[in-house]
C-alpha angles and dihedrals in degrees: 000000000000105000097161092049091046091054090051092051092045091053092051102033090121086077091060105027097077089082094233099102122096115188126193108203111197111183147117121298096258134138097245091048091055090046091053089051089053093049092052092045092048090054091059105269122132099236127190117189123208114188120220098217132183127224133172086279095051125241117007090223094166092057092047091052092047092053091049090052090050091052092050091050096046098045118081139158091017135108099257120210130175120209110184152158118225108012097268092143100043093061084082108013120194131223087223090072119081099193141010126198121199133184107183133079090231090053091047090050092048091050091051090049091051090049092050094047104044107347127254120270093213141016121283117208111206126191092179093107096042118121089248090060098038103038110021109029094053090059092052093043092045091058093042097047098044094046091048089048089054090053093050092049090049089055087056091051095256132119122224092200109107096001123151102244132186115201113205107212125023097208127124094299097033090055093053091048092051092051092047093049092049098040103040103026103030090233123167099238128198124179134213124193136159091219113085089207090058091046090053091047092052090049091050089051089057100260128126105246138180141166113256093250095060119101089230089062091055090049092049092052093045091053096043129103093209137022114201115195117212105157101099090225137072101251107126102064091111092052093050093047092051092046093050090064106097093007107157102174135051114281121196124209121200133174124224096178124106089232131062098242107096099094100011097124096053096039089056094044102093095182092053092047092049089052087058090055096258139321123268109212099188145337095307097152091247126135120295110263135203090254118030119186109201121215093005088289090295123126108289094222092057099040105089111072093230097045124119112204094209134023117255089243094060093037086062089064092047095048090046092058091043094052092041090056090048092052091047091053091047093052094045095044127184091298090069102026120062118226095263140088113296120198113228095198132145096001116199108114118116112345096336117114120251117222094260091051092047092051090048091053090046091055090049097053095040093042092233126160122236117307126163107201090170089068097045096079124021117237116280113241089243089069087078086072090066100046094080094050108053121161116281119267112261110258111243110263093017103082122101123215120252 
């Protein structure tokens, strides 16, 4: 399933085969995630998997934290490493851990917050600002999320084609969603973002865009058929409350984030929901309401039990970068990496594969013809934030061969 990642692990299995490495893998309950766990375990690491599962109430964060604490208490005398999705561990990092590896923007943000508050006891390698995550993954996710959204709406008797859609957040993912909605489904797309740079970017890309405090934004939401949240945080409750006043037609809300935060404040506000007739948790076949919350407010691409958010082919690229960052952190160690967040972006120094080389290898192992993902969507302006914080140069004598 993950041939490129498997080759990477096989070439560096000496880092795991000594039997002194304990890895906590915190991630979604997906096929490629379990396969990665098996590859690491097969190479000699002691791997414990903690699933990030959704329920009607969102993430069970308390259970995730409890399982992490159990792992920390049970592991001893081993080199302890955390590989995760979402920053669940770094909210309370432990001095027992020697390295943490993170792939999401939320996890990166949480690690930075922990470092600013109390300091980090160990280095955190983050691939969240890598070209793979900022240029390639949004294209794949944009297709996956919007197509899944179309299926969910069809189950509710509605058609995404030609809908009036407001995208909340014109970041890396929101931009890809807006382009997919406009290009593949002929939607009339408006964008709302708190960042003036993002608003200007959306305008330059041909979309109508406002900040959430502008009266035009309230009018856009009130007149929309669908509001798609892609901010990763719960910051538009006020906008949605204002827009719901005088709403005379059904409005659908859907989340595109990997977390469960987009509409948390209004979903949990019983008085507000009752003022909108009642809430609609899912596609229950009931009557269409004034406010319809799709997929219980959870990410649409994770909602169906049998859904896979990403194809195994693309997951191979993602897992390759994640494991590569882990191996880099293991080789460098705390003597060469300060206890802070380190960007693993635009690899290509020393023996580490640059994006073009990685994509070439990916095409080879998956027997794919030429595809240039890097040219499919121009860089988002926010990528400039990463250019000044590239990953550290490998210290001579401390780089492993891929």
